[in-house]
C-alpha positions as CSV (number, residue, x, y, z in Angstrom):
1,M,57.0,69.1,115.5
2,R,55.1,70.5,112.5
3,N,56.1,74.0,113.6
4,Q,59.8,73.0,113.6
5,K,59.5,71.5,110.1
6,A,57.8,74.7,108.9
7,D,60.5,76.9,110.4
8,L,63.2,74.7,108.8
9,A,61.5,74.9,105.4
10,F,61.2,78.6,105.6
11,C,64.9,79.1,106.6
12,C,66.0,76.9,103.6
13,A,63.9,78.8,101.2
14,A,65.2,82.1,102.5
15,H,68.7,80.9,102.2
16,R,68.2,80.0,98.5
17,R,66.8,83.4,97.8
18,C,69.6,85.2,99.6
19,R,72.6,86.2,97.5
20,V,75.9,87.4,98.8
21,T,77.4,90.2,96.9
22,T,81.2,90.4,97.0
23,Y,83.3,93.3,96.0
24,P,86.9,93.3,94.8
25,A,89.6,94.3,97.3
26,F,91.2,97.6,96.6
27,A,95.0,97.8,96.8
28,Y,96.3,100.4,99.1
29,D,97.7,103.3,97.2
30,P,100.1,105.2,99.4
31,P,100.1,109.0,99.1
32,R,102.5,110.3,96.5
33,P,104.4,113.6,96.8
34,P,103.5,116.3,94.3
35,I,105.5,116.5,91.1
36,E,107.1,119.8,92.2
37,Q,108.5,118.1,95.4
38,V,109.8,115.2,93.3
39,F,111.6,117.7,91.0
40,Q,113.3,119.3,94.1
41,V,114.4,115.9,95.3
42,L,115.8,115.3,91.8
43,A,117.8,118.5,92.0
44,Q,119.2,117.5,95.4
45,V,120.2,114.1,94.1
46,V,122.1,115.8,91.2
47,R,123.8,118.2,93.7
48,D,124.8,115.3,96.0
49,L,126.2,113.2,93.2
50,Q,128.3,116.1,92.0
51,S,129.6,116.8,95.5
52,E,130.6,113.1,95.8
53,G,132.4,113.2,92.4
54,R,130.0,110.8,90.8
55,S,128.5,110.7,87.4
56,T,125.1,112.4,86.9
57,R,124.1,110.3,83.9
58,S,120.3,109.8,83.7
59,A,120.4,106.0,84.2
60,G,122.4,106.4,87.5
61,I,120.1,109.1,88.9
62,K,116.9,107.1,88.8
63,P,117.8,104.5,91.5
64,R,119.2,107.2,93.8
65,L,115.9,109.2,93.3
66,A,113.9,106.1,94.2
67,Q,116.0,105.5,97.3
68,R,115.4,109.1,98.5
69,L,111.6,108.9,97.9
70,G,111.2,105.4,99.2
71,A,109.7,104.4,95.8
72,F,109.5,106.0,92.4
73,T,108.3,105.3,88.9
74,E,107.8,107.9,86.3
75,K,104.6,106.2,85.2
76,T,102.9,107.3,88.4
77,Y,103.1,110.9,87.1
78,G,102.0,110.1,83.6
79,F,105.4,109.8,81.9
80,T,106.2,106.8,79.6
81,T,109.9,106.9,80.2
82,F,112.4,108.4,82.6
83,R,113.7,110.6,79.9
84,E,110.3,112.2,79.5
85,F,110.3,112.9,83.3
86,L,113.7,114.6,83.0
87,M,112.5,116.7,80.1
88,A,109.5,117.9,82.2
89,A,111.9,118.8,85.0
90,Q,114.0,120.8,82.5
91,R,110.9,122.6,81.3
92,A,110.2,123.5,85.0
93,G,113.7,125.0,85.3
94,V,114.9,122.5,87.8
95,V,117.6,120.8,85.8
96,E,119.3,121.1,82.4
97,L,119.9,118.2,80.1
98,C,122.7,117.7,77.6
99,N,123.8,114.9,75.4
100,P,127.2,113.5,76.3
101,A,130.0,113.1,73.8
102,Q,129.3,109.4,73.6
103,G,126.7,107.0,75.0
104,P,122.9,106.9,74.9
105,D,122.1,108.5,78.2
106,L,121.7,112.1,79.2
107,D,123.8,114.3,81.4
108,V,121.7,115.9,84.1
109,M,123.0,119.3,85.2
110,L,121.8,122.0,87.6
111,P,120.6,125.3,85.9
112,G,123.4,127.7,85.1
113,Q,126.2,125.2,85.5
114,P,129.0,125.1,82.8
115,R,128.8,122.1,80.6
116,D,132.4,121.2,81.4
117,V,131.7,120.1,85.0
118,P,134.4,117.5,85.8
119,R,133.3,113.9,85.5
120,P,134.8,110.9,87.2
121,P,137.6,109.4,85.2
122,V,136.1,105.9,85.6
123,P,132.6,104.6,85.2
124,L,130.3,104.0,88.2
125,Q,131.7,101.2,90.3
126,V,129.5,98.6,91.9
127,R,130.3,97.1,95.3
128,Q,132.2,93.9,94.5
129,D,130.4,91.7,96.9
130,L,127.1,92.7,95.2
131,W,128.6,92.6,91.7
132,K,129.8,89.0,92.2
133,E,126.5,87.6,93.5
134,F,124.2,89.5,91.0
135,M,126.4,89.1,87.9
136,D,128.0,85.6,88.3
137,W,125.8,82.6,87.4
138,S,128.1,79.9,88.8
139,P,125.9,76.9,89.6
140,G,125.9,74.9,92.8
141,V,125.9,77.9,95.2
142,E,123.3,79.7,97.2
143,R,123.5,83.5,97.3
144,A,122.4,85.7,100.1
145,Y,122.8,89.1,101.9
146,D,123.6,89.3,105.6
147,R,121.6,92.1,107.2
148,Q,123.8,92.2,110.2
149,K,127.1,92.4,108.5
150,D,126.0,94.3,105.4
151,R,127.6,91.9,102.9
152,A,126.5,89.7,100.1
153,F,128.0,86.2,99.9
154,R,127.6,82.7,98.5
155,V,127.8,79.3,100.0
156,S,128.3,76.0,98.3
157,V,125.3,73.7,98.4
158,T,127.4,70.6,97.6
159,D,130.8,71.2,99.4
160,A,130.7,69.0,102.6
161,Y,134.3,69.6,103.5
162,D,134.4,73.3,104.1
163,P,133.6,74.1,107.8
164,E,132.9,77.7,107.0
165,A,130.3,76.8,104.4
166,R,128.7,74.4,106.8
167,R,128.6,77.1,109.5
168,L,127.0,79.6,107.1
169,R,124.4,77.0,106.0
170,E,123.5,76.3,109.6
171,A,123.2,80.1,110.4
172,M,120.9,80.6,107.4
173,Q,118.6,77.8,108.6
174,A,118.6,79.0,112.2
175,D,117.9,82.6,111.4
176,P,116.3,83.0,107.9
177,A,115.1,86.5,108.6
178,R,118.7,87.7,108.9
179,F,119.6,86.5,105.4
180,V,118.0,87.8,102.2
181,P,118.2,85.5,99.1
182,I,119.8,86.9,96.0
183,S,119.0,85.8,92.4
184,P,121.6,86.7,89.8
185,I,120.6,89.0,87.0
186,S,119.6,86.7,84.2
187,M,121.5,86.3,80.9
188,E,118.4,87.4,79.0
189,T,118.3,90.7,80.9
190,Q,121.9,91.4,80.3
191,I,121.5,90.6,76.6
192,Q,118.6,93.1,76.5
193,W,120.9,95.7,78.1
194,A,123.4,95.1,75.2
195,R,120.6,95.4,72.6
196,S,119.4,98.7,74.2
197,F,122.9,100.1,74.2
198,V,123.5,99.2,70.6
199,T,120.1,100.7,69.6
200,K,121.1,104.0,71.1
201,M,124.6,104.1,69.5
202,P,125.1,106.5,66.6
203,P,125.0,104.8,63.2
204,G,128.3,103.4,62.0
205,R,130.5,100.4,61.6
206,H,131.0,99.7,65.4
207,R,127.2,99.7,65.9
208,D,126.7,97.3,63.0
209,E,129.4,94.9,64.3
210,L,128.1,94.9,67.8
211,A,124.5,94.3,66.5
212,Q,125.7,91.2,64.6
213,T,127.2,89.6,67.7
214,L,123.7,89.7,69.3
215,H,122.4,87.4,66.6
216,T,124.9,84.6,67.2
217,D,124.6,81.4,69.3
218,R,126.4,83.1,72.2
219,P,125.4,86.7,71.9
220,L,126.6,88.0,75.3
221,Q,130.0,86.3,74.9
222,G,130.5,87.7,71.4
223,F,129.3,91.2,72.4
224,T,131.6,91.3,75.4
225,R,134.7,90.2,73.4
226,L,134.1,92.8,70.7
227,V,133.1,95.8,72.8
228,R,136.4,95.4,74.8
229,T,138.3,96.3,71.6
230,L,136.2,99.3,70.7
231,P,136.4,103.0,71.7
232,C,132.9,102.7,73.2
233,L,134.0,100.3,76.0
234,A,133.9,103.0,78.7
235,E,130.4,104.0,77.6
236,W,129.2,100.4,77.7
237,T,130.7,99.8,81.1
238,S,129.0,102.9,82.5
239,F,125.7,101.9,80.8
240,R,125.8,98.4,82.2
241,N,127.0,99.3,85.7
242,E,124.2,101.9,86.0
243,R,121.7,99.2,85.2
244,V,123.2,96.8,87.7
245,V,122.9,99.6,90.4
246,E,119.3,100.0,89.4
247,A,118.6,96.3,89.6
248,V,120.3,96.0,93.0
249,T,118.5,99.1,94.3
250,S,115.1,97.6,93.2
251,W,116.0,94.3,95.0
252,A,117.0,96.2,98.1
253,R,113.8,98.2,98.1
254,H,111.7,95.1,97.7
255,H,113.3,93.6,100.8
256,D,113.2,96.8,102.8
257,L,117.0,97.1,102.8
258,D,119.1,100.3,103.1
259,V,121.9,99.2,100.8
260,D,124.0,101.5,98.6
261,P,125.3,99.3,95.8
262,V,127.8,102.0,94.6
263,A,131.4,101.4,95.7
264,T,133.4,104.3,97.2
265,D,137.0,104.6,98.2
266,S,136.0,104.1,101.8
267,S,133.7,101.2,101.1
268,P,134.7,98.0,103.0
269,H,133.4,96.0,100.1
270,R,135.6,97.7,97.4
271,S,138.3,95.1,97.6
272,S,138.1,91.7,95.9
273,S,138.3,89.6,99.1
274,N,135.9,86.7,99.4
275,P,132.6,88.1,100.9
276,A,131.7,84.6,102.1
277,S,134.4,84.7,104.6
278,P,134.3,87.0,107.6
279,H,138.1,87.4,107.6
280,A,140.4,88.8,105.0
281,P,143.1,86.4,103.7
282,A,146.1,86.4,105.9
283,A,149.4,87.8,104.5
284,A,151.9,85.3,103.4
285,G,154.2,86.1,106.4
286,Q,151.4,85.4,108.8
287,L,150.4,82.0,107.6
288,D,151.1,78.8,109.6
289,L,152.4,76.9,106.6
290,A,152.6,73.5,108.3
291,A,149.0,73.8,109.5
292,L,147.9,75.0,106.1
293,R,149.5,72.0,104.4
294,A,148.0,69.6,106.9
295,R,144.6,71.0,106.3
296,A,145.1,70.8,102.5
297,H,146.1,67.1,102.8
298,E,143.0,66.4,104.9
299,L,140.8,67.8,102.1
300,V,142.6,66.1,99.3
301,D,142.3,62.7,101.0
302,V,138.5,62.8,100.9
303,M,138.1,64.4,97.4
304,T,136.7,62.4,94.5
305,A,138.6,62.0,91.2
306,E,136.5,64.7,89.5
307,E,137.3,67.1,92.3
308,L,141.0,66.4,92.2
309,L,141.1,66.9,88.4
310,A,139.3,70.3,88.9
311,L,142.0,71.6,91.2
312,P,143.7,74.7,89.7
313,L,147.5,74.2,89.5
314,S,150.0,76.5,87.9
315,L,152.6,75.1,85.4
316,G,155.3,76.3,87.7
317,M,154.4,73.7,90.3
318,L,155.3,71.0,87.8
319,Y,159.0,72.1,87.9
320,R,159.4,72.2,91.6
321,R,159.9,68.5,92.0
């Protein structure tokens, strides 16, 4: 008995003297390609964009470069900004940079190309299903991306009368891995885009007027209304759309998605049809008008007063009676 007590006392004393040393966990740093290889990928990205008839403005190149490399940030290679990275590529003879006639970004060219390489007549276009879900802040909806159908959509969280919305909600609950949540780009971020655009504009009256709108109670609304009346509208549209593409590409990379947010003529998402519905709207001649009216009456019969007052009606309907 005495030996057991002695052994127990010895173990307790040893435990008090023992100190456990812990070391911080080191984050895994995946191997990065050498800068020379990244420059070559950059040149290929420029070449591919030109062959597709797309703009090679600097802001639009970065998300495509990140998509090719799997991940990319200029800070990994010691550059503070993407512009500094491009200037290093120019010094290496991989690309040539030139200032466009208007706008804050750089045009990225291949060495020896004439400066009058044709540009697309319209700014970079974003897939409309992605544009709607990332740029529209409408409340009362849940936004998601369907991995199987390659489409972004929204579903009402309050509408109990729409069977399609109910079906989508049930599918999202049954197979959450199939659907990737989408958070809209915040108003603060879009206001910061506007500030950045104004800062890079050449000095003048238009720059001053746009800067003043960003100090009002509704800065984004005032900025949008004014820029639509100015010659720099196309430059702003291109500047904004390129950043939307960059934001969507970053979201897709975070969720391990292979999604190209840029709309093309052959893109099935270029039209403005409702992405939440798997079927396009039927043509007027194909509608079963009697069934449609019956369905509409069913919905109206269960609507609240607030929902009825919110129904959109054209003035022409008032003269049909």
